[in-house]
LUMRORO-979453 format. One record per atom (N, C-alpha, C): residue in one letter; residue number from 1; x, y, z; atom name. Coordinates in pm, whole numbers. Example, Ala and Ser with C-alpha at 12.3 -4.5 7.8 and 13.67 -1.06 7.14 Angstrom:
BEGIN
  r    k       x       y       z   a
  a    1    1319    -569     780   N
  a    1    1230    -450     780  CA
  a    1    1320    -330     780   C
  s    2    1285    -225     708   N
  s    2    1367    -106     714  CA
  s    2    1290       3     787   C
// end
This chain:
BEGIN
  r    k       x       y       z   a
  m    1   14023   28324   11969   N
  m    1   13990   28190   11951  CA
  m    1   14065   28103   12068   C
  g    2   14185   28149   12095   N
  g    2   14266   28069   12191  CA
  g    2   14205   28064   12326   C
  a    3   14145   28166   12378   N
  a    3   14087   28165   12510  CA
  a    3   13960   28084   12511   C
  s    4   13883   28090   12399   N
  s    4   13756   28014   12399  CA
  s    4   13790   27870   12398   C
  s    5   13884   27827   12317   N
  s    5   13921   27695   12313  CA
  s    5   13986   27641   12447   C
  s    6   14061   27725   12517   N
  s    6   14119   27689   12645  CA
  s    6   14005   27666   12742   C
  a    7   13897   27761   12736   N
  a    7   13784   27750   12828  CA
  a    7   13706   27624   12808   C
  q    8   13695   27587   12679   N
  q    8   13615   27457   12647  CA
  q    8   13695   27341   12696   C
  t    9   13830   27346   12666   N
  t    9   13906   27230   12725  CA
  t    9   13903   27215   12867   C
  r   10   13915   27328   12936   N
  r   10   13908   27318   13081  CA
  r   10   13774   27273   13122   C
  a   11   13657   27315   13071   N
  a   11   13524   27275   13107  CA
  a   11   13507   27130   13080   C
  l   12   13573   27077   12971   N
  l   12   13565   26932   12927  CA
  l   12   13632   26857   13035   C
  a   13   13748   26905   13074   N
  a   13   13841   26836   13176  CA
  a   13   13766   26824   13306   C
  e   14   13703   26933   13349   N
  e   14   13631   26940   13479  CA
  e   14   13516   26842   13468   C
  a   15   13442   26841   13359   N
  a   15   13330   26750   13354  CA
  a   15   13369   26596   13360   C
  k   16   13484   26565   13295   N
  k   16   13540   26428   13299  CA
  k   16   13581   26393   13447   C
  f   17   13648   26507   13518   N
  f   17   13700   26468   13651  CA
  f   17   13569   26448   13739   C
  k   18   13452   26531   13729   N
  k   18   13348   26511   13802  CA
  k   18   13278   26377   13781   C
  k   19   13286   26347   13651   N
  k   19   13221   26206   13618  CA
  k   19   13303   26090   13686   C
  k   20   13431   26103   13677   N
  k   20   13511   26005   13744  CA
  k   20   13491   25993   13893   C
  e   21   13483   26117   13962   N
  e   21   13457   26114   14107  CA
  e   21   13316   26053   14135   C
  l   22   13213   26080   14059   N
  l   22   13090   26018   14077  CA
  l   22   13093   25866   14062   C
  q   23   13166   25824   13961   N
  q   23   13184   25673   13931  CA
  q   23   13265   25611   14059   C
  l   24   13357   25688   14107   N
  l   24   13426   25624   14225  CA
  l   24   13334   25622   14346   C
  r   25   13248   25720   14378   N
  r   25   13163   25716   14489  CA
  r   25   13062   25605   14471   C
  e   26   13010   25594   14344   N
  e   26   12915   25489   14326  CA
  e   26   12977   25350   14342   C
  a   27   13103   25326   14293   N
  a   27   13180   25195   14309  CA
  a   27   13193   25171   14449   C
  e   28   13237   25269   14540   N
  e   28   13248   25243   14681  CA
  e   28   13122   25202   14749   C
  k   29   13005   25267   14713   N
  k   29   12869   25236   14760  CA
  k   29   12834   25093   14714   C
  a   30   12855   25061   14591   N
  a   30   12822   24920   14543  CA
  a   30   12907   24821   14620   C
  m   31   13037   24848   14639   N
  m   31   13119   24755   14713  CA
  m   31   13075   24728   14857   C
  a   32   13045   24846   14922   N
  a   32   12983   24835   15061  CA
  a   32   12862   24756   15065   C
  e   33   12770   24772   14971   N
  e   33   12645   24689   14960  CA
  e   33   12676   24542   14936   C
  y   34   12777   24503   14850   N
  y   34   12807   24372   14811  CA
  y   34   12863   24300   14954   C
  v   35   12951   24378   15021   N
  v   35   13014   24332   15135  CA
  v   35   12907   24306   15242   C
  a   36   12824   24398   15255   N
  a   36   12709   24387   15353  CA
  a   36   12625   24262   15322   C
  a   37   12592   24247   15199   N
  a   37   12499   24123   15160  CA
  a   37   12585   23994   15187   C
  g   38   12709   23996   15158   N
  g   38   12782   23878   15203  CA
  g   38   12782   23849   15341   C
  i   39   12802   23945   15417   N
  i   39   12797   23932   15571  CA
  i   39   12661   23875   15613   C
  a   40   12550   23944   15565   N
  a   40   12422   23906   15604  CA
  a   40   12384   23750   15562   C
  a   41   12436   23717   15441   N
  a   41   12406   23578   15396  CA
  a   41   12484   23477   15489   C
  r   42   12617   23515   15530   N
  r   42   12678   23418   15619  CA
  r   42   12620   23416   15758   C
  e   43   12565   23534   15803   N
  e   43   12495   23532   15931  CA
  e   43   12363   23460   15928   C
  k   44   12293   23466   15825   N
  k   44   12165   23391   15807  CA
  k   44   12202   23246   15796   C
  t   45   12309   23203   15724   N
  t   45   12337   23061   15708  CA
  t   45   12376   23008   15849   C
  a   46   12455   23083   15932   N
  a   46   12495   23041   16059  CA
  a   46   12371   23025   16152   C
  r   47   12274   23116   16134   N
  r   47   12151   23106   16229  CA
  r   47   12072   22994   16191   C
  l   48   12046   22964   16058   N
  l   48   11982   22855   16020  CA
  l   48   12046   22718   16050   C
  r   49   12182   22712   16032   N
  r   49   12250   22595   16081  CA
  r   49   12228   22566   16224   C
  a   50   12234   22674   16310   N
  a   50   12226   22651   16450  CA
  a   50   12076   22593   16485   C
  l   51   11977   22651   16413   N
  l   51   11838   22608   16440  CA
  l   51   11829   22460   16387   C
  r   52   11890   22430   16272   N
  r   52   11876   22286   16226  CA
  r   52   11948   22195   16322   C
  e   53   12065   22237   16378   N
  e   53   12135   22152   16462  CA
  e   53   12063   22122   16597   C
  a   54   12002   22235   16649   N
  a   54   11926   22228   16765  CA
  a   54   11814   22137   16751   C
  k   55   11750   22151   16635   N
  k   55   11635   22057   16601  CA
  k   55   11664   21917   16602   C
  e   56   11782   21891   16526   N
  e   56   11829   21748   16520  CA
  e   56   11876   21695   16652   C
  a   57   11924   21782   16737   N
  a   57   11974   21741   16871  CA
  a   57   11837   21709   16951   C
  a   58   11732   21783   16944   N
  a   58   11612   21763   17016  CA
  a   58   11550   21637   16973   C
  e   59   11557   21609   16833   N
  e   59   11496   21485   16787  CA
  e   59   11573   21366   16823   C
  a   60   11708   21377   16829   N
  a   60   11800   21271   16876  CA
  a   60   11772   21242   17023   C
  a   61   11748   21346   17103   N
  a   61   11719   21326   17241  CA
  a   61   11585   21242   17265   C
  e   62   11490   21270   17172   N
  e   62   11356   21207   17184  CA
  e   62   11369   21060   17128   C
  g   63   11473   21027   17058   N
  g   63   11490   20898   17007  CA
  g   63   11456   20892   16855   C
  r   64   11416   20996   16797   N
  r   64   11386   21001   16665  CA
  r   64   11509   21022   16572   C
  l   65   11535   20948   16478   N
  l   65   11652   20957   16397  CA
  l   65   11606   20994   16257   C
  p   66   11656   21102   16204   N
  p   66   11617   21138   16061  CA
  p   66   11679   21049   15954   C
  s   67   11594   21010   15860   N
  s   67   11644   20919   15762  CA
  s   67   11706   21011   15646   C
  a   68   11763   20940   15544   N
  a   68   11819   21008   15438  CA
  a   68   11732   21090   15352   C
  d   69   11604   21066   15357   N
  d   69   11510   21136   15265  CA
  d   69   11445   21252   15348   C
  g   70   11485   21271   15475   N
  g   70   11433   21383   15556  CA
  g   70   11312   21351   15641   C
  i   71   11254   21229   15621   N
  i   71   11137   21190   15697  CA
  i   71   11188   21105   15817   C
  d   72   11162   21146   15940   N
  d   72   11209   21069   16049  CA
  d   72   11139   20941   16067   C
  k   73   11200   20846   16144   N
  k   73   11159   20710   16146  CA
  k   73   11029   20696   16219   C
  t   74   10999   20794   16314   N
  t   74   10881   20790   16395  CA
  t   74   10760   20824   16301   C
  v   75   10777   20921   16227   N
  v   75   10665   20963   16127  CA
  v   75   10636   20848   16039   C
  r   76   10753   20794   15977   N
  r   76   10730   20685   15882  CA
  r   76   10660   20563   15947   C
  a   77   10701   20530   16075   N
  a   77   10631   20419   16139  CA
  a   77   10483   20453   16151   C
  r   78   10444   20576   16193   N
  r   78   10309   20611   16212  CA
  r   78   10224   20605   16077   C
  h   79   10284   20647   15977   N
  h   79   10224   20628   15845  CA
  h   79   10214   20487   15802   C
  k   80   10309   20405   15830   N
  k   80   10307   20275   15790  CA
  k   80   10198   20190   15866   C
  k   81   10189   20219   15995   N
  k   81   10073   20167   16078  CA
  k   81    9940   20212   16032   C
  r   82    9922   20338   15992   N
  r   82    9796   20387   15942  CA
  r   82    9757   20329   15818   C
  d   83    9862   20313   15733   N
  d   83    9835   20249   15594  CA
  d   83    9797   20097   15614   C
  t   84    9850   20035   15701   N
  t   84    9812   19888   15710  CA
  t   84    9683   19876   15779   C
  q   85    9635   19964   15863   N
  q   85    9500   19960   15921  CA
  q   85    9395   19994   15813   C
  i   86    9428   20081   15720   N
  i   86    9327   20126   15627  CA
  i   86    9308   20019   15522   C
  g   87    9420   19964   15481   N
  g   87    9414   19875   15355  CA
  g   87    9448   19732   15399   C
// end
Protein backbone atom coordinates (compact mmCIF):
# COMPACT_ATOMS: atom_id res chain seq x y z
CA UNK A 1 0.00 0.00 0.00
CA UNK A 2 2.82 2.38 0.80
CA UNK A 3 4.33 2.23 -2.69
CA UNK A 4 1.00 2.78 -4.40
CA UNK A 5 0.18 5.71 -2.17
CA UNK A 6 3.62 7.22 -2.79
CA UNK A 7 3.20 6.81 -6.57
CA UNK A 8 -0.21 8.47 -6.46
CA UNK A 9 1.13 11.32 -4.36
CA UNK A 10 4.02 11.80 -6.77
CA UNK A 11 1.69 11.71 -9.81
CA UNK A 12 -0.60 14.25 -8.17
CA UNK A 13 2.33 16.52 -7.36
CA UNK A 14 3.61 16.30 -10.94
CA UNK A 15 0.15 17.08 -12.32
CA UNK A 16 -0.12 20.16 -10.06
CA UNK A 17 3.37 21.26 -11.12
CA UNK A 18 2.54 20.93 -14.82
CA UNK A 19 -0.71 22.82 -14.29
CA UNK A 20 1.18 25.67 -12.57
CA UNK A 21 3.74 25.78 -15.40
CA UNK A 22 0.93 25.99 -17.96
CA UNK A 23 -0.74 28.79 -15.99
CA UNK A 24 2.54 30.72 -15.84
CA UNK A 25 3.08 30.41 -19.61
CA UNK A 26 -0.50 31.53 -20.28
CA UNK A 27 -0.09 34.47 -17.90
CA UNK A 28 3.13 35.54 -19.64
CA UNK A 29 1.40 35.31 -23.03
CA UNK A 30 -1.60 37.29 -21.78
CA UNK A 31 0.66 39.99 -20.33
CA UNK A 32 2.58 40.25 -23.61
CA UNK A 33 -0.70 40.65 -25.52
CA UNK A 34 -1.88 43.29 -23.02
CA UNK A 35 1.36 45.27 -23.37
CA UNK A 36 1.27 45.00 -27.17
CA UNK A 37 -2.34 46.24 -27.24
CA UNK A 38 -1.38 49.23 -25.09
CA UNK A 39 1.54 50.09 -27.36
CA UNK A 40 -0.67 49.77 -30.45
CA UNK A 41 -3.33 52.02 -28.91
CA UNK A 42 -0.76 54.70 -28.03
CA UNK A 43 0.74 54.54 -31.54
CA UNK A 44 -2.72 54.82 -33.12
CA UNK A 45 -3.58 57.77 -30.89
CA UNK A 46 -0.33 59.52 -31.82
CA UNK A 47 -0.94 58.88 -35.53
CA UNK A 48 -4.50 60.19 -35.37
CA UNK A 49 -3.40 63.23 -33.35
CA UNK A 50 -0.74 64.02 -35.97
CA UNK A 51 -3.33 63.73 -38.76
CA UNK A 52 -5.77 65.97 -36.90
CA UNK A 53 -3.10 68.57 -36.16
CA UNK A 54 -1.95 68.55 -39.80
CA UNK A 55 -5.54 69.01 -40.94
CA UNK A 56 -6.08 71.87 -38.49
CA UNK A 57 -2.82 73.51 -39.62
CA UNK A 58 -3.88 73.23 -43.27
CA UNK A 59 -7.29 74.70 -42.45
CA UNK A 60 -5.69 77.52 -40.49
CA UNK A 61 -3.39 78.24 -43.44
CA UNK A 62 -6.46 78.47 -45.69
CA UNK A 63 -8.07 80.88 -43.28
CA UNK A 64 -10.71 78.49 -42.04
CA UNK A 65 -11.08 78.37 -38.30
CA UNK A 66 -12.92 75.46 -36.69
CA UNK A 67 -15.74 76.40 -34.37
CA UNK A 68 -16.53 74.78 -31.05
CA UNK A 69 -19.08 72.41 -32.58
CA UNK A 70 -16.66 71.14 -35.22
CA UNK A 71 -18.17 72.89 -38.25
CA UNK A 72 -15.72 75.37 -39.68
CA UNK A 73 -16.84 78.94 -40.37
CA UNK A 74 -16.44 78.64 -44.14
CA UNK A 75 -18.90 75.76 -44.32
CA UNK A 76 -21.28 77.54 -41.96
CA UNK A 77 -21.16 80.70 -44.12
CA UNK A 78 -21.87 78.64 -47.26
CA UNK A 79 -24.89 77.00 -45.64
CA UNK A 80 -26.15 80.31 -44.30
CA UNK A 81 -25.86 81.88 -47.76
CA UNK A 82 -27.65 78.91 -49.35
CA UNK A 83 -30.43 78.98 -46.74
CA UNK A 84 -31.07 82.70 -47.26
CA UNK A 85 -31.26 82.23 -51.04
CA UNK A 86 -33.78 79.40 -50.72
CA UNK A 87 -36.06 80.87 -48.13
